[in-house]
C-alpha positions as CSV (number, residue, x, y, z in Angstrom):
1,X,24.2,1.5,48.1
2,X,24.5,5.1,49.3
3,X,22.0,7.6,47.8
4,X,24.0,9.5,45.2
5,X,21.6,12.5,45.6
6,X,21.5,12.6,49.4
7,X,23.9,14.3,51.8
8,X,27.4,12.6,51.9
9,X,28.7,11.5,55.3
10,X,31.8,13.5,56.2
11,X,34.6,12.1,58.3
12,X,35.8,13.8,61.5
13,X,39.2,14.4,60.0
14,X,37.6,16.1,57.0
15,X,35.4,18.2,59.3
16,X,38.3,19.3,61.4
17,X,40.3,20.2,58.3
18,X,37.5,22.4,57.0
19,X,36.9,24.1,60.3
20,X,40.7,24.7,60.6
21,X,40.6,26.5,57.3
22,X,38.4,29.2,58.9
23,X,41.2,30.1,61.2
24,X,42.9,31.8,58.3
25,X,39.9,34.0,57.6
26,X,40.1,37.2,59.7
27,X,36.4,37.2,60.5
28,X,36.5,33.7,62.0
29,X,40.0,33.8,63.7
30,X,40.0,32.7,67.4
31,X,42.9,35.1,68.1
32,X,45.0,37.5,66.0
33,X,48.7,36.9,65.3
34,X,51.0,38.8,67.6
35,X,53.4,39.8,64.8
36,X,52.5,42.5,62.3
37,X,50.6,41.0,59.3
38,X,50.9,41.9,55.7
39,X,47.2,41.1,55.3
40,X,45.4,44.4,55.4
41,X,42.3,43.1,57.1
42,X,44.3,41.4,59.8
43,X,46.5,44.5,60.3
44,X,43.3,46.6,60.7
45,X,41.9,44.2,63.2
46,X,45.2,44.3,65.1
47,X,45.1,48.1,65.2
48,X,41.5,48.0,66.5
49,X,42.5,45.4,69.2
50,X,45.1,47.7,70.6
51,X,43.1,51.0,70.1
52,X,42.3,52.9,73.2
53,X,43.9,53.4,76.7
54,X,45.7,50.5,78.4
55,X,42.7,50.1,80.7
56,X,40.3,49.9,77.7
57,X,42.5,47.5,75.9
58,X,42.9,45.3,79.0
59,X,39.1,45.4,79.6
60,X,38.5,44.2,76.0
61,X,40.9,41.3,76.5
62,X,39.2,40.5,79.8
63,X,35.8,40.3,78.1
64,X,37.2,38.0,75.3
65,X,38.8,35.8,78.0
66,X,35.5,35.6,79.9
67,X,33.7,34.4,76.7
68,X,36.3,31.7,76.2
69,X,36.2,30.7,79.9
70,X,32.4,30.3,79.8
71,X,33.0,27.9,76.8
72,X,35.5,26.0,79.0
73,X,38.3,26.9,76.6
74,X,40.6,27.6,79.4
75,X,43.9,27.8,77.5
76,X,42.6,30.4,75.1
77,X,40.9,32.3,77.9
78,X,44.2,32.4,79.8
79,X,45.9,33.8,76.7
80,X,43.5,36.7,76.5
81,X,43.9,37.5,80.2
82,X,47.7,37.4,79.8
83,X,47.4,39.9,76.9
84,X,45.3,42.1,79.1
85,X,47.9,41.9,81.9
86,X,50.7,42.7,79.5
87,X,49.3,46.0,78.4
88,X,49.8,47.2,82.1
89,X,46.4,48.6,83.0
90,X,46.4,51.4,85.6
91,X,43.1,50.3,87.1
92,X,44.2,48.0,90.0
93,X,40.7,46.3,90.2
94,X,41.0,45.5,86.5
95,X,44.5,44.1,87.0
96,X,43.3,42.1,90.0
97,X,40.4,40.6,88.0
98,X,42.7,39.7,85.1
99,X,45.1,37.9,87.5
100,X,42.4,36.1,89.4
101,X,40.7,35.0,86.1
102,X,44.0,33.7,84.8
103,X,44.5,31.8,88.1
104,X,41.0,30.3,87.5
105,X,42.1,29.1,84.1
106,X,45.3,27.6,85.4
107,X,43.4,25.9,88.2
108,X,41.3,24.1,85.6
109,X,44.5,23.3,83.6
110,X,46.1,22.0,86.8
111,X,49.0,24.5,86.6
112,X,49.0,25.0,90.3
113,X,52.3,26.8,90.5
114,X,51.0,29.5,88.1
115,X,47.8,29.8,90.2
116,X,49.8,30.5,93.3
117,X,52.1,33.1,91.6
118,X,49.1,35.1,90.2
119,X,47.2,35.0,93.5
120,X,50.4,36.0,95.4
121,X,50.8,39.0,93.1
122,X,47.2,40.0,93.8
123,X,47.5,39.7,97.6
124,X,50.7,41.7,97.7
125,X,48.7,44.6,96.2
126,X,45.6,44.0,98.3
127,X,45.4,41.4,101.0
128,X,41.7,41.4,101.2
129,X,40.8,39.8,97.8
130,X,38.7,36.7,98.6
131,X,39.0,35.2,95.2
132,X,42.8,35.1,95.5
133,X,42.6,33.3,98.8
134,X,39.9,30.9,97.4
135,X,42.0,29.9,94.4
136,X,45.2,29.7,96.3
137,X,43.5,27.4,98.8
138,X,42.2,25.2,96.0
139,X,45.6,24.9,94.4
140,X,47.3,24.2,97.7
141,X,44.9,21.3,98.5
142,X,45.6,19.9,95.1
143,X,49.3,20.1,95.9
144,X,48.5,18.4,99.3
145,X,49.8,21.4,101.2
146,X,46.8,21.4,103.5
147,X,48.3,23.5,106.3
148,X,48.9,26.4,103.9
149,X,45.4,25.9,102.5
150,X,43.9,26.2,105.9
151,X,46.0,29.3,106.6
152,X,44.6,30.9,103.3
153,X,41.1,30.1,104.3
154,X,41.5,31.5,107.9
155,X,43.0,34.7,106.6
156,X,40.1,35.2,104.2
157,X,37.4,34.4,106.8
158,X,39.0,36.9,109.2
159,X,37.6,39.7,106.9
160,X,35.0,37.8,104.9
161,X,33.4,35.5,107.5
162,X,30.3,34.7,105.4
163,X,32.1,33.5,102.3
164,X,30.5,30.1,101.6
165,X,33.1,29.2,99.0
166,X,36.0,29.6,101.4
167,X,34.1,27.7,104.1
168,X,33.6,24.8,101.7
169,X,37.2,24.7,100.7
170,X,38.2,24.9,104.3
171,X,36.1,21.8,105.1
172,X,37.9,20.0,102.3
173,X,41.2,21.0,103.7
174,X,40.3,19.9,107.3
175,X,39.1,16.5,106.0
176,X,42.3,16.1,104.0
177,X,44.4,17.1,107.0
178,X,42.6,14.6,109.2
179,X,43.1,11.9,106.6
180,X,46.8,12.7,106.3
181,X,47.2,12.6,110.1
182,X,45.5,9.3,110.3
183,X,47.7,7.9,107.5
184,X,50.8,9.2,109.4
185,X,49.6,7.6,112.7
186,X,49.1,4.3,110.9
187,X,52.5,4.6,109.2
188,X,54.2,5.2,112.5
189,X,52.4,2.3,114.1
190,X,53.4,0.1,111.3
191,X,57.0,1.2,111.6
192,X,56.9,0.6,115.4
193,X,55.6,-2.9,114.9
194,X,58.2,-3.6,112.2
195,X,61.0,-2.5,114.5
196,X,59.6,-4.6,117.3
197,X,59.3,-7.6,115.0
198,X,62.8,-7.1,113.8
199,X,64.2,-7.0,117.3
200,X,62.2,-10.0,118.3
201,X,63.4,-11.9,115.3
202,X,67.0,-11.0,116.0
203,X,66.6,-12.2,119.6
204,X,65.1,-15.5,118.3
205,X,68.0,-16.0,115.9
206,X,70.5,-15.5,118.7
207,X,68.7,-17.9,120.9
208,X,68.7,-20.5,118.2
209,X,72.4,-19.9,117.1
210,X,71.2,-18.8,113.7
211,X,73.6,-16.7,111.6
212,X,71.7,-14.2,109.4
213,X,73.3,-13.6,106.0
214,X,71.1,-11.1,104.1
215,X,71.5,-10.4,100.4
216,X,73.6,-7.2,99.9
217,X,71.1,-5.9,97.3
218,X,68.0,-6.8,99.3
219,X,65.9,-9.9,99.6
220,X,64.3,-11.5,96.6
221,X,62.7,-14.3,98.6
222,X,58.9,-13.8,99.0
223,X,59.0,-16.1,102.1
224,X,60.8,-14.9,105.2
225,X,61.2,-16.2,108.8
226,X,58.2,-15.4,111.0
227,X,56.6,-16.3,114.3
228,X,53.7,-18.8,114.3
229,X,50.6,-16.6,114.1
230,X,48.6,-19.1,116.1
231,X,51.1,-19.2,118.9
232,X,50.3,-16.3,121.3
233,X,53.5,-16.8,123.2
234,X,55.4,-16.1,119.9
235,X,58.0,-18.8,120.7
236,X,57.6,-21.0,117.6
237,X,59.5,-19.9,114.5
238,X,58.4,-20.7,111.0
239,X,61.2,-20.7,108.4
240,X,61.6,-21.3,104.6
241,X,63.8,-24.4,104.1
242,X,65.7,-25.5,101.0
243,X,66.2,-29.2,100.3
244,X,69.2,-29.4,98.0
245,X,69.8,-32.5,95.8
246,X,73.4,-32.0,94.7
247,X,73.7,-34.9,92.3
248,X,70.9,-33.4,90.2
249,X,71.7,-29.7,90.9
250,X,68.1,-29.1,91.8
251,X,66.2,-28.2,95.0
252,X,62.8,-28.0,96.7
253,X,61.6,-25.3,99.0
254,X,59.5,-25.9,102.1
255,X,57.9,-22.5,102.3
256,X,56.8,-22.8,105.9
257,X,58.8,-25.3,108.0
258,X,57.6,-25.1,111.7
259,X,60.6,-25.5,113.9
260,X,58.9,-28.0,116.1
261,X,58.1,-30.2,113.1
262,X,60.3,-33.2,112.3
263,X,62.1,-33.7,109.0
264,X,60.3,-37.0,108.6
265,X,56.9,-35.2,108.5
266,X,58.0,-33.4,105.3
267,X,60.3,-36.0,103.6
268,X,57.8,-38.8,104.0
269,X,55.1,-36.8,102.1
270,X,57.5,-35.7,99.4
271,X,59.1,-39.1,98.4
272,X,57.9,-42.6,97.7
273,X,56.2,-44.7,98.9
274,X,53.8,-42.0,100.1
275,X,54.9,-39.3,97.8
276,X,55.3,-39.2,94.0
277,X,58.5,-40.2,92.3
278,X,60.4,-37.0,91.4
279,X,60.5,-36.5,87.6
280,X,64.3,-36.0,87.7
281,X,64.9,-39.3,89.7
282,X,65.3,-41.6,86.7
283,X,67.0,-44.3,88.8
284,X,64.4,-44.4,91.6
285,X,67.0,-43.6,94.3
286,X,65.0,-41.0,96.2
287,X,62.9,-43.2,98.4
288,X,62.1,-41.9,101.9
289,X,63.9,-44.7,103.8
290,X,66.9,-44.4,101.5
291,X,67.5,-40.7,102.2
292,X,69.9,-39.0,104.5
293,X,70.0,-35.3,105.4
294,X,73.0,-33.2,106.1
295,X,73.4,-29.7,107.7
296,X,76.3,-27.3,107.3
297,X,77.1,-24.7,109.9
298,X,78.5,-21.2,109.4
299,X,82.0,-22.5,110.3
300,X,81.7,-25.3,107.8
301,X,81.0,-28.1,110.2
302,X,79.0,-30.9,108.6
303,X,76.7,-33.2,110.5
304,X,74.0,-35.7,109.7
305,X,70.4,-34.8,110.6
306,X,68.1,-37.6,111.9
307,X,64.7,-37.7,110.3
308,X,63.0,-37.7,113.6
309,X,64.8,-34.5,114.6
310,X,63.1,-31.1,114.5
311,X,64.6,-27.8,113.4
312,X,64.9,-27.0,117.1
313,X,67.0,-30.1,117.6
314,X,69.2,-29.2,114.7
315,X,69.7,-25.6,116.0
316,X,71.0,-27.1,119.3
317,X,73.4,-29.4,117.6
318,X,74.7,-26.6,115.4
319,X,75.7,-24.5,118.3
320,X,79.5,-23.9,118.6
321,X,81.4,-25.6,121.4
322,X,82.2,-23.9,124.6
323,X,85.2,-21.6,124.2
324,X,85.1,-21.6,120.4
325,X,83.8,-18.9,118.1
326,X,80.1,-18.6,117.7
327,X,78.6,-21.1,115.2
328,X,75.2,-22.2,114.0
329,X,73.2,-22.7,110.9
330,X,73.2,-20.0,108.2
331,X,70.0,-18.2,107.2
332,X,70.8,-17.0,103.7
333,X,68.3,-14.6,102.2
334,X,65.8,-15.8,104.8
335,X,66.3,-19.5,104.1
336,X,68.1,-22.5,105.7
337,X,69.5,-25.1,103.4
338,X,69.9,-28.8,103.9
339,X,71.4,-31.4,101.6
340,X,69.2,-34.5,100.9
341,X,71.0,-37.4,99.2
342,X,70.6,-41.2,98.9
343,X,72.6,-43.4,101.2
344,X,75.6,-45.1,99.7
345,X,78.2,-44.2,97.2
346,X,76.7,-40.9,96.2
347,X,76.5,-39.9,99.8
348,X,80.2,-40.7,100.4
349,X,81.3,-39.0,97.2
350,X,79.4,-35.7,98.2
351,X,80.8,-35.8,101.8
352,X,84.3,-36.2,100.5
353,X,83.9,-33.3,98.0
354,X,82.4,-31.1,100.7
355,X,85.3,-31.7,103.1
356,X,87.9,-31.2,100.3
357,X,86.4,-27.9,99.3
358,X,86.2,-26.9,103.0
359,X,89.8,-27.6,103.7
360,X,91.2,-25.8,100.6
């Protein structure tokens, strides 16, 4: 049980609420309202705030901004520097300090465009203000505009060669430039290899009579044709292959079918007696010795594929006859499709339906 006579624990929300109440007391206000106030005390303080010459008023705002900046309250500090700028001081050094200080606040607040605008205003009046170059360079690095950042540093070092802050920023800009150049070299090299790979694949497709039919909206297939990485001659293709079982409207995908591998090597491991019975084969028809494979060409030719044939053998058979339009197997969205079906009535039925739909 809490001690009824001891101090009561106060929640954060209650503490914030009580502290906020002080903002309405003139003595504790963080900043005065910009509009005229009916409160006599606030009105008097407002008059005091703007009492004096523009330079005196601006200097007062600068001092208040500096106090807030030291406390890392950058937004409030920026507000005071802005008020100092707005009174239009005639002392150019004072105006320069206000602009540079506001740029420092915006640098902390990551308002890099505002940093560059204030520093540009300063440098138009005096092109030998090191702080303006320093803060501009920092903002430009943050915006990844490293060439411009280096230019700022070099302009400053031309008249202020011992400025350690500028030297440090310049080192950062040089490192970032080197990093960007390295990334660009790597990107260009990657693009070059990608172009070479694409041209090599196109040549391989032509050689194998393959007809590429990409998806209009881009590929969704995570597996794509590639060259065998263990073959230095880059002569063996590896392709994704669909085995379609039309009577069950289902399919399997062989993610990597090496073109010099036989159909037997895959089917024998997939179906009984060596493989497991597919859960959808309720009649036990899909047994290795009982299966036939069909291939369809781009021009709708249908032919039976022997189990001991390789993909290379099928590519050769699919080639169009001399004097006829080009033909071959289709590679749709990176995959070649074959129909796998049990021998007998189902096979005959499917072949008849295929020929009927082809001739329509």
